[in-house]
C-alpha positions in Angstrom: -11.7 -18.9 -28.3 -12.5 -19.1 -24.6 -13.6 -22.5 -23.2 -15.6 -22.7 -20.0 -15.6 -26.2 -18.6 -17.6 -27.2 -15.6 -15.5 -27.1 -12.4 -12.9 -29.8 -12.9 -10.6 -31.3 -10.2 -8.0 -31.9 -12.9 -6.0 -29.4 -15.0 -8.2 -28.1 -17.8 -7.8 -26.0 -20.9 -9.5 -22.6 -20.4 -8.9 -21.1 -23.8 -7.1 -21.3 -27.1 -5.9 -19.0 -29.8 -3.4 -18.9 -32.6 0.0 -19.7 -31.0 -1.3 -20.4 -27.4 -3.5 -22.4 -25.1 -4.6 -21.3 -21.6 -4.4 -23.9 -18.8 -6.0 -23.9 -15.4 -5.4 -26.0 -12.3 -6.3 -25.3 -8.7 -7.4 -21.8 -9.5 -4.2 -20.8 -11.3 -4.4 -19.9 -15.0 -1.4 -20.0 -17.3 -0.9 -19.0 -20.9 1.3 -21.5 -22.8 2.9 -20.6 -26.1 4.7 -23.8 -27.0 3.8 -27.4 -27.7 2.8 -29.1 -24.5 1.5 -32.4 -23.1 -1.0 -32.3 -20.3 -2.8 -35.1 -18.6 -5.8 -35.8 -16.4 -3.5 -37.2 -13.7 -1.5 -34.0 -13.5 1.1 -34.6 -16.2 2.4 -31.5 -17.8 5.6 -31.2 -19.8 7.0 -29.3 -22.8 6.7 -31.3 -26.1 9.8 -30.4 -28.1 8.4 -29.5 -31.5 7.2 -26.3 -33.1 6.1 -27.6 -36.4 4.2 -30.7 -37.6 7.1 -31.7 -39.8 9.4 -31.9 -36.8 7.5 -34.7 -35.2 9.3 -38.1 -34.9 8.7 -41.5 -33.5 10.3 -40.4 -30.2 7.5 -37.8 -29.6 4.9 -40.5 -29.6 7.1 -43.0 -27.7 7.3 -40.4 -24.9 3.5 -40.2 -24.8 3.3 -44.0 -24.4 5.5 -43.8 -21.4 2.8 -41.9 -19.5 0.5 -44.9 -19.7 -2.8 -43.2 -20.5 -5.8 -45.0 -21.8 -6.1 -42.5 -24.6 -3.9 -39.9 -26.3 -5.6 -36.9 -28.0 -3.2 -35.4 -30.5 -3.9 -31.8 -31.5 -2.1 -31.5 -34.9 -2.1 -27.7 -35.0 -4.5 -25.3 -36.7 -5.6 -28.0 -39.2 -6.1 -31.7 -39.1 -2.9 -33.7 -40.1 -2.2 -37.3 -39.3 1.2 -38.5 -38.2 2.7 -41.5 -40.1 1.5 -44.8 -38.6 5.1 -45.8 -37.9 5.3 -43.0 -35.3 2.4 -44.6 -33.4 3.9 -48.0 -32.9 4.7 -47.6 -29.2 1.1 -46.6 -28.5 -0.3 -49.4 -30.5 2.0 -52.0 -28.9 0.7 -50.9 -25.5 -2.9 -50.8 -26.7 -3.2 -47.1 -26.0 -5.8 -45.4 -28.1 -5.0 -42.3 -30.1 -7.3 -39.7 -31.7 -6.0 -37.0 -34.0 -7.8 -33.7 -34.5 -6.9 -30.1 -34.9 -5.7 -28.5 -31.7 -8.9 -26.6 -30.9 -11.0 -29.8 -31.2 -8.3 -31.6 -29.1 -8.7 -28.9 -26.3 -12.4 -29.4 -26.2 -12.2 -33.2 -26.3 -9.6 -33.3 -23.5 -11.7 -31.2 -21.2 -14.7 -33.5 -21.7 -12.8 -36.7 -21.2 -10.7 -35.4 -18.3 -13.9 -34.2 -16.6 -15.3 -37.7 -16.9 -12.4 -39.0 -15.0 -10.7 -40.7 -17.9 -6.9 -41.3 -18.0 -6.3 -39.1 -21.0 -3.3 -37.2 -22.3 -3.5 -34.2 -24.7 -0.4 -33.7 -26.9 -1.0 -30.2 -28.3 1.1 -28.9 -31.2 1.3 -25.2 -30.7 2.8 -23.7 -33.8 4.1 -20.1 -33.7 1.7 -17.6 -35.0 2.4 -16.5 -38.5 3.4 -12.9 -38.9 
């Protein structure tokens, strides 16, 4: 699915499909085929997991270290909630977290980033089934 955000001054998600997301920043588009974290303040780093069942507490502790006001967790092609124990670091710092499937997370990130919010999108990109 192609997403067409208004012109954003922050990196945005331009598209999404099974096994990939398209990112754009400063006129440069990039196709990403692995789990990634992006943020409205320019954060962008590989999120070391390829399946939902590989997630650990450390994945979410890493997100807390970025100090956003909100984390949007894209759980893959369907909605799945991480165990609450994984979210402790976020809760202790009073950082909000919303869980949704990755497509919804992409759309929500674009809206909130475009509004100037300090938001992080942690997108689980699972390999396409063959």
